[in-house]
C-alpha positions in Angstrom: -1.1 13.0 -54.7 -1.1 9.2 -54.1 -1.7 7.6 -50.4 -0.1 5.0 -48.3 -1.2 4.5 -44.5 1.3 2.4 -42.4 1.7 1.5 -39.2 5.2 1.1 -37.6 4.8 -2.2 -34.9 7.4 -3.9 -32.8 8.4 -5.3 -29.3 9.2 -3.0 -26.9 12.5 -1.3 -27.3 13.2 -2.8 -31.0 13.4 1.3 -32.6 10.2 1.9 -33.7 10.2 5.4 -32.6 13.8 6.0 -33.7 13.3 4.9 -37.1 10.5 7.3 -37.5 13.1 10.5 -36.5 15.3 9.1 -39.1 12.4 8.7 -41.9 10.9 12.2 -40.7 14.8 13.9 -41.3 15.3 11.8 -44.8 12.1 13.0 -46.1 12.4 16.5 -46.2 9.5 17.0 -43.4 11.8 18.4 -40.7 14.3 20.3 -42.4 18.1 20.1 -41.7 18.4 23.1 -40.0 15.5 22.2 -37.6 16.3 21.3 -34.4 14.0 17.8 -33.4 14.5 16.1 -30.3 15.6 12.6 -30.0 12.2 10.4 -30.4 10.5 13.4 -31.4 7.1 11.2 -31.4 7.4 10.4 -27.7 5.9 14.0 -27.0 4.7 12.9 -23.5 7.3 13.7 -20.3 6.3 10.2 -18.9 7.6 8.5 -22.5 10.7 10.4 -22.5 11.2 9.6 -19.0 10.9 6.0 -19.4 12.0 5.5 -22.8 8.8 4.0 -24.1 6.1 4.8 -26.3 2.7 5.0 -24.8 0.2 6.6 -26.9 -0.3 5.9 -30.7 0.8 9.0 -32.5 0.3 9.9 -36.2 2.7 11.6 -38.7 3.3 11.6 -42.7 6.0 12.6 -44.9 6.0 12.8 -48.5 8.3 10.8 -50.9 8.0 11.6 -54.3 4.4 11.9 -55.6 3.4 10.1 -52.7 2.3 11.0 -49.0 3.2 8.6 -46.5 0.9 8.3 -43.6 3.0 6.8 -40.4 1.4 5.6 -37.1 4.1 4.7 -34.1 2.7 2.5 -31.9 3.6 1.5 -28.2 5.6 -1.9 -27.9 4.5 -2.7 -24.7 1.9 -5.4 -24.1 -0.1 -3.2 -21.3 -0.7 -0.8 -24.5 -1.8 -3.4 -26.6 -5.3 -1.8 -26.7 -3.8 0.9 -28.7 -2.3 -1.0 -31.2 -5.4 -3.1 -32.3 -7.5 0.1 -32.9 -4.6 1.4 -35.1 -4.2 -1.5 -37.3 -7.9 -0.9 -38.5 -6.7 2.3 -40.2 -3.8 1.2 -42.3 -3.1 -0.8 -45.0 0.5 -2.3 -44.3 2.6 -2.3 -41.3 6.3 -2.0 -40.9 7.2 -5.1 -38.6 10.7 -4.2 -36.7 12.7 -7.1 -35.4 15.9 -6.8 -33.2 18.7 -8.0 -35.2 20.2 -9.7 -31.8 17.2 -10.2 -29.6 14.9 -11.6 -32.5 10.9 -12.1 -32.6 9.7 -11.4 -28.5 6.0 -12.2 -27.0 5.1 -8.8 -28.1 6.0 -9.3 -31.5 3.9 -12.2 -31.9 1.2 -10.7 -30.3 1.1 -7.4 -32.9 2.2 -9.5 -35.9 -0.9 -12.0 -34.9 -3.4 -8.8 -34.9 -2.1 -7.5 -38.2 -2.3 -10.8 -39.9 -5.8 -11.4 -38.6 -6.9 -8.3 -40.4 -5.2 -9.5 -44.0 -2.4 -6.8 -43.8 1.0 -7.8 -45.7 4.4 -7.0 -43.4 7.2 -5.5 -44.6 10.1 -7.0 -42.0 13.1 -4.7 -40.9 15.7 -6.1 -39.2 16.8 -3.3 -37.2 20.1 -2.7 -35.3 22.1 -4.6 -37.5 25.3 -2.9 -36.6 24.7 -4.6 -33.1 28.1 -6.8 -32.2 25.7 -9.3 -31.3 23.5 -9.4 -34.3 22.4 -12.3 -36.2 19.9 -10.8 -38.9 19.6 -14.0 -41.2 18.6 -16.2 -38.2 16.4 -13.7 -37.5 14.8 -13.5 -40.5 14.3 -17.1 -40.8 12.5 -16.9 -37.3 10.2 -14.3 -38.3 9.0 -16.7 -41.4 8.6 -19.5 -38.7 6.4 -17.2 -36.5 4.6 -16.3 -39.7 4.0 -20.1 -40.3 3.0 -20.4 -36.3 0.6 -17.5 -36.9 -1.5 -19.1 -40.1 -0.2 -16.5 -42.2 -1.5 -16.8 -46.1 0.8 -18.0 -48.9 0.7 -13.7 -49.7 1.8 -12.9 -46.1 4.7 -15.3 -46.1 6.3 -13.9 -48.7 7.4 -10.6 -47.4 10.1 -8.6 -48.7 12.9 -7.8 -46.0 15.2 -4.9 -45.0 18.0 -4.8 -42.7 18.5 -1.7 -41.2 20.1 0.7 -38.3 17.7 3.4 -37.6 19.9 4.9 -35.0 22.2 5.1 -38.0 19.9 6.1 -40.1 20.1 3.3 -43.2 18.5 0.2 -44.6 19.4 -2.2 -47.3 18.5 -5.4 -49.0 21.7 -7.3 -47.5 23.2 -6.7 -44.1 26.3 -6.0 -45.9 24.9 -3.6 -48.2 25.2 0.1 -48.8 24.9 2.0 -45.8 23.6 5.1 -46.8 20.0 6.4 -46.6 16.5 4.9 -46.2 15.7 5.0 -49.6 14.8 1.6 -50.5 12.5 1.5 -47.7 10.6 4.4 -48.6 10.5 3.0 -52.3 9.5 -0.5 -50.9 6.7 1.3 -49.0 5.3 2.7 -52.0 6.0 -0.5 -53.8 4.2 -3.0 -51.6 1.9 -1.1 -49.4 -1.6 -0.8 -51.5 -3.1 2.3 -51.7 -6.3 2.8 -49.8 -9.3 2.0 -51.6 -11.4 5.0 -51.5 -15.0 5.2 -52.3 -14.9 9.0 -53.1 -18.8 9.0 -54.6 -20.0 7.4 -51.1 -21.1 9.2 -47.9 -18.4 10.2 -45.6 -18.1 8.0 -43.0 -15.2 7.5 -40.6 -14.0 5.1 -37.5 -12.7 7.3 -34.7 -9.6 5.4 -33.2 -7.8 7.9 -30.9 -9.1 10.6 -28.7 -7.6 13.6 -27.0 -8.8 16.9 -25.4 -7.8 20.1 -26.7 -8.2 23.3 -24.6 -9.3 25.1 -27.4 -11.1 22.8 -29.5 -12.6 20.4 -27.6 -12.8 16.9 -28.2 -10.4 15.9 -31.2 -11.1 12.6 -32.8 -8.5 10.8 -35.0 -9.5 8.2 -37.5 -8.9 7.2 -41.2 -11.6 8.5 -43.8 -13.5 5.3 -45.0 -15.6 6.7 -47.7 -16.8 9.9 -49.0 -15.6 13.7 -48.5 -15.7 15.8 -45.4 -15.1 19.8 -45.7 -15.0 22.2 -42.8 -18.4 22.4 -41.3 -20.4 19.7 -43.3 -23.1 18.4 -40.8 -22.0 15.0 -39.2 -23.4 12.7 -36.7 -21.8 9.6 -34.3 -23.1 6.2 -34.0 -22.7 3.6 -31.7 -21.1 0.1 -32.7 -24.6 -1.1 -32.8 -26.1 1.6 -35.1 -27.7 3.8 -32.1 -27.7 7.7 -32.8 -25.1 9.2 -30.0 -25.3 13.1 -31.0 -25.1 15.5 -34.4 -23.1 18.2 -35.1 -20.4 19.9 -37.4 -17.1 19.3 -38.2 -15.8 22.8 -36.7 -12.2 22.1 -37.7 -10.3 19.2 -39.3 -6.8 18.6 -39.1 -4.3 17.0 -41.7 -0.9 15.2 -40.3 2.1 16.9 -42.1 5.5 16.0 -40.3 5.1 16.5 -36.6 2.5 19.2 -36.8 -1.2 19.0 -37.0 -2.2 21.8 -40.1 -5.9 23.1 -40.5 -7.3 21.6 -43.8 -10.4 22.8 -45.7 -11.2 19.4 -46.8 -10.5 15.3 -46.5 -11.1 12.4 -48.8 -11.9 8.5 -48.3 -8.3 6.8 -47.5 -6.4 9.9 -45.4 -6.0 10.1 -41.7 -7.2 12.9 -40.1 -8.7 14.5 -36.9 -11.9 16.0 -36.1 -13.1 18.6 -33.8 -16.8 19.4 -33.4 -18.4 16.6 -31.7 -18.9 16.3 -27.6 -19.9 12.9 -26.8 -18.3 10.6 -29.4 -15.7 8.5 -28.5 -13.3 5.6 -29.7 -15.0 3.3 -31.9 -17.6 5.2 -32.6 -18.6 5.9 -36.2 -18.3 9.5 -37.7 -20.4 9.7 -40.6 -23.0 12.1 -42.8 -26.3 12.3 -41.3 -27.8 10.0 -44.3 -25.5 7.0 -43.1 -27.4 4.5 -41.2 -24.8 1.4 -40.7 -21.6 1.8 -38.4 -18.4 0.6 -39.5 -17.5 -2.5 -38.0 -14.9 -2.3 -35.2 -12.3 -4.5 -33.9 -12.9 -6.2 -30.7 -10.4 -5.2 -28.3 -9.1 -8.0 -25.7 -10.6 -8.0 -22.3 -8.5 -6.5 -19.1 -7.1 -8.9 -16.6 -5.8 -6.9 -13.9 -7.3 -4.8 -11.6 -6.7 -1.9 -8.9 -9.1 -0.1 -6.4 -8.6 3.8 -7.0 -9.8 5.6 -3.5 -9.3 8.8 -1.8 -6.5 9.4 0.6 -7.9 9.3 3.8 -4.1 9.1 5.7 -3.4 11.7 8.7 -1.2 13.6 6.1 -3.7 14.2 3.3 -4.4 17.1 1.3 -1.0 18.3 2.4 0.4 18.0 -1.1 -2.1 17.4 -3.8 -4.9 19.8 -4.5 -7.8 17.0 -5.9 -8.5 15.0 -3.8 -12.2 14.4 -3.4 -14.1 11.2 -5.0 -15.7 13.4 -7.4 -12.6 14.9 -8.9 -11.0 11.6 -9.1 -14.1 9.6 -10.6 -14.4 12.6 -13.3 -10.5 11.8 -14.1 -11.0 7.9 -14.3 -13.8 8.2 -16.8 -12.1 10.8 -19.0 -9.3 8.5 -19.3 -11.6 5.4 -20.0 -13.3 7.2 -22.8 -10.0 7.5 -24.8 -8.4 4.5 -23.9 -10.7 1.4 -24.9 -8.1 -1.2 -23.0 -9.0 0.5 -19.4 -12.3 0.0 -17.7 -13.5 1.8 -14.9 -16.8 1.0 -12.2 -17.8 2.1 -8.9 -16.3 -0.1 -6.1 -18.7 -1.4 -3.0 -16.3 0.4 -0.7 -17.3 4.3 0.1 -15.5 6.8 -2.4 -13.5 4.1 -4.4 -13.5 3.1 -8.0 -12.3 -0.2 -9.7 -10.0 0.4 -12.7 -9.3 -2.7 -15.1 -6.5 -2.9 -16.9 -3.8 -5.1 -19.2 -1.0 -4.8 -16.4 0.9 -3.1 -13.9 2.4 -1.0 -16.2 -0.5 0.5 -17.7 -2.2 1.1 -14.7 1.2 2.7 -12.9 1.5 4.9 -15.9 -1.9 6.3 -15.1 -1.5 7.0 -11.4 2.2 8.5 -12.2 -0.1 10.9 -14.8 -2.5 11.6 -11.9 0.0 12.4 -9.1 1.6 15.0 -11.3 -1.8 16.6 -12.1 -2.1 16.9 -8.5 -4.1 14.1 -7.4 -4.1 12.3 -4.0 -4.9 8.5 -4.1 -5.0 5.3 -1.9 -4.1 2.7 -4.3 -4.8 -1.2 -3.3 -2.7 -4.4 -4.4 -3.3 -5.4 -8.2 -5.2 -8.3 -8.4 -6.1 -10.4 -11.4 -9.6 -10.7 -13.3 -10.7 -14.3 -13.8 -13.2 -15.6 -15.9 -15.5 -18.3 -16.2 -16.1 -21.3 -18.5 -19.4 -21.1 -20.0 -20.2 -25.0 -20.1 -18.4 -26.3 -16.9 -18.6 -22.9 -14.5 -15.0 -23.7 -13.7 -13.2 -20.3 -12.8 -10.6 -19.7 -15.5 -7.3 -17.4 -14.7 -5.6 -14.9 -17.0 -2.1 -16.9 -18.4 1.0 -15.1 -19.7 3.6 -16.0 -22.1 6.9 -15.1 -20.4 10.1 -15.0 -22.3 13.2 -14.9 -20.7 17.2 -14.5 -22.2 19.0 -15.3 -19.4 23.1 -16.2 -19.1 23.2 -20.0 -18.3 24.3 -19.8 -14.7 20.9 -18.4 -13.7 18.7 -20.4 -15.9 18.2 -23.0 -12.8 17.0 -20.5 -10.4 14.4 -18.8 -12.4 12.9 -21.6 -13.6 12.9 -22.7 -9.9 11.4 -19.4 -9.5 8.6 -19.2 -12.1 7.7 -23.2 -11.3 6.8 -22.0 -7.7 4.5 -19.4 -9.2 2.8 -22.2 -11.1 4.1 -21.7 -14.5 5.1 -24.4 -16.6 8.2 -24.1 -19.3 7.3 -24.8 -22.8 10.9 -24.3 -24.4 14.6 -23.6 -23.6 16.8 -22.8 -26.1 20.6 -21.6 -26.2 20.8 -18.0 -27.8 24.4 -17.9 -28.2 27.3 -16.0 -26.1 26.3 -18.0 -23.1 22.5 -16.7 -22.8 19.6 -19.3 -22.7 15.9 -18.3 -24.2 13.2 -19.5 -21.6 9.9 -19.5 -22.2 7.0 -20.2 -19.8 3.4 -20.1 -19.7 2.7 -18.7 -15.7 -0.6 -17.6 -14.0 -0.5 -13.4 -14.1 -1.3 -13.2 -10.4 2.0 -15.2 -9.7 4.2 -12.8 -12.0 2.9 -9.4 -10.1 5.7 -8.0 -8.2 8.5 -10.8 -9.7 10.3 -8.7 -12.2 12.4 -7.0 -9.4 13.4 -10.4 -8.0 14.1 -11.4 -11.3 16.5 -8.8 -11.5 18.0 -9.6 -8.5 18.3 -13.1 -8.7 20.1 -12.6 -12.3 22.4 -9.9 -11.2 20.5 -7.5 -13.6 21.7 -9.1 -16.5 18.3 -10.9 -17.1 15.5 -9.6 -19.7 12.0 -10.8 -19.2 9.2 -10.0 -21.8 5.2 -10.7 -21.3 2.5 -11.0 -23.0 -1.3 -12.4 -22.4 -1.7 -16.0 -23.5 -5.1 -17.3 -22.6 -7.5 -18.1 -19.6 -6.8 -21.5 -18.2 -8.2 -23.4 -15.2 -7.4 -21.6 -11.8 -4.0 -23.1 -10.8 -4.4 -23.3 -6.9 -2.7 -21.1 -4.4 0.6 -19.4 -5.0 2.9 -18.3 -2.0 2.9 -14.6 -1.8 5.4 -12.4 0.1 7.2 -14.3 3.0 8.4 -11.3 5.1 6.2 -9.1 7.6 6.4 -5.1 7.9 7.5 -2.9 10.5 4.7 -0.6 11.1 4.7 2.6 13.0 2.8 2.7 16.4 2.8 6.6 16.9 2.6 9.6 14.8 5.3 12.3 14.6 9.1 12.8 12.9 11.0 9.6 12.9 14.2 10.0 14.8 17.6 8.7 13.6 18.4 7.2 17.2 15.0 4.9 16.7 15.6 3.6 13.4 19.3 2.6 14.0 17.9 0.3 16.5 15.0 -1.0 14.0 17.5 -1.9 11.7 18.4 -5.2 13.4 14.8 -5.8 13.1 14.9 -5.6 8.7 15.1 -3.3 5.9 13.7 0.2 6.1 12.0 2.5 3.5 12.7 5.7 5.4 15.3 8.1 6.7 15.3 10.4 9.7 13.3 13.5 10.1 10.4 12.0 8.1 6.9 12.6 8.8 4.9 9.3 9.8 1.6 8.3 11.2 0.0 5.1 13.0 -0.4 2.4 10.9 2.3 3.6 8.3 4.9 0.7 7.2 8.2 1.9 7.9 10.0 -1.1 6.5 10.4 -4.6 5.8 10.6 -7.2 9.1 13.5 -10.0 9.0 10.7 -12.3 9.7 7.3 -13.3 8.8 5.1 -11.7 11.3 4.2 -7.9 11.1 6.1 -5.9 14.3 4.5 -2.2 15.8 7.6 -0.4 16.5 8.2 3.4 17.4 10.2 5.4 14.8 10.2 8.4 17.5 12.0 7.1 20.3 14.9 9.1 21.3 18.1 8.7 23.7 17.0 9.0 27.5 19.4 11.8 28.6 20.4 11.6 32.5 23.5 13.4 34.0 25.9 10.8 33.8 24.4 9.9 29.9 25.2 13.2 28.3 24.0 13.2 24.3 27.5 14.1 22.9 29.3 10.9 24.4 28.2 8.7 21.8 29.4 8.2 18.4 27.3 10.1 15.7 24.4 7.5 14.2 25.3 6.3 10.8 22.1 5.0 9.2 22.2 2.7 6.3 20.3 4.3 3.0 17.0 3.5 3.5 15.1 1.0 0.4 13.7 3.6 -2.3 10.5 2.2 -4.3 9.6 3.1 -7.3 5.7 3.3 -7.9 5.6 0.2 -9.8 7.8 -1.7 -7.2 5.3 -0.3 -3.9 2.4 -1.8 -5.7 4.0 -4.6 -6.2 5.6 -5.5 -2.7 2.1 -4.4 -1.0 -0.3 -7.2 0.5 -4.0 -7.4 0.5 -4.6 -6.0 3.7 -2.0 -2.8 2.6 -2.4 0.5 0.5 0.2 2.6 -1.3 -0.7 6.6 -0.7 0.2 8.3 -3.7 0.7 12.1 -3.4 2.4 14.7 -6.0 5.6 14.7 -4.1 5.6 11.1 -1.9 5.0 7.7 -2.2 4.1 5.8 1.1 3.2 2.3 2.1 0.3 1.8 4.8 -1.8 -0.4 6.8 -5.5 -0.4 4.9 -6.8 -0.3 8.7 -4.4 2.2 10.9 -6.0 1.4 13.9 -3.9 -2.1 15.6 -7.3 -2.9 17.2 -9.2 -2.8 14.1 -6.4 -4.8 12.2 -6.6 -7.4 15.1 -10.4 -7.3 14.8 -10.1 -7.9 11.1 -7.5 -10.7 11.5 -9.7 -12.7 13.6 -12.8 -12.4 11.3 -10.7 -13.9 8.3 -9.1 -16.9 10.3 -13.3 -17.3 11.3 -14.5 -16.8 7.7 
């Protein structure tokens, strides 16, 4: 049976995982009587809840006499490290582009990586059945994108199919027969080259993904570059520089068949497999036969651009909900995550019991925090901050810049341009995109965009769409105005009282309701003015023989502003933290004691 290895790449929400569902069903990998969940490849709870792919996953289908190994990749820029690794183990890519939105920033990012590796993409203009679809224009835009990315003549001569992954059909023309995906299967077999298989050489494989299994231990997945491997064969692991990490045996070989991983006795060059048996080897290491001395070259991964401090939860309410609260278990969990996620970097922080975690963006780090709280961890998280670089020639400080693409109604374009200009962004293009909408493209500092998405949705009445991707490092752009309003801080501990909160509503928005446990230094809401204000949320009505409890009307509080984890992280200032527990997200001051806060503020002014 011949082999084809492909990855499906696209911008977020352009239909990759839905297309894999359709390929599985129509190839017979999933029987007609079997019930499979929608977006079957998104097996993680967070992936299903958020509707995004976080981890790259492998599957395979049989089409005629050909086995097609398919890798479903994340579409969000924050998980670009997954995409970069995966592209090194495939021979072709399916590039999905939305028939209405066209190429987006992440489309540009993943396509650039694929073209640099010499892969020849198959372009699938997806969602052709959208009423606002413009398939031929999008095809032209993809060609322009390839040209801008310096594609070779061979890569520019790409085949195009028009499809609806949700309806399960593809055709050579948008008006073609809307029956099935047969033409896509045939095009993959015809256009994607078979893997170059050096079966006679010693076994070697580059590990591209890592996961832990309670029964098999560490499982490393990758494509066999050369040779043949059988169960119980001796193997060793080499670093990128060729240093020996460990030696062992391949105790288990797993091949991808449909939605399952099935044990196999043997695998040869070109196939994508998972290997168990090594205890230390990780992503980007070379697994090989004992006689191999030279490692396989690994793709360099773009550096992290954003960092947060993860520390123990030291609030008065610590330890009430979580079972994993010590710095040792937090450290072990973060190091385990960094092993399998090459886009993540974990270091010990200067502060006691704290760790610096650097990644690609707020979403990537937010997903990690959400996973940890569901596992029973309690954490204190600092405000995200960007990681600066230094110009090697001039020594000048450089900061990460992002390409921001905004699709918005024309009526809201002015307010978006003004908001991003205040954040030191510069507009590079402004084009009408039809239907009264306009597409704006900016280059803006990453630090200016932290927390902007919520404000953007408010300004555009929820109709705007914003996509971001790392662009480059540029000279420091100067100070950017931060949050204008102060916060309401509790000056006592206890349970909040409706009477007190009703009086505080005139001071600003509240983040909690009555009957909630609070402590000194906890943030209760947003002040309507610029400075912070200490308040008492436990103040109750003074009862006398004249003022009885039942003589007034019942108190009606406005609904509190509930924040998601990402919104809370984006909202806090440098002197504040987000307290994350399995059941609760609280905002607090870094220093809970008001005297300590005043001392720190005076010291900062003096400095």
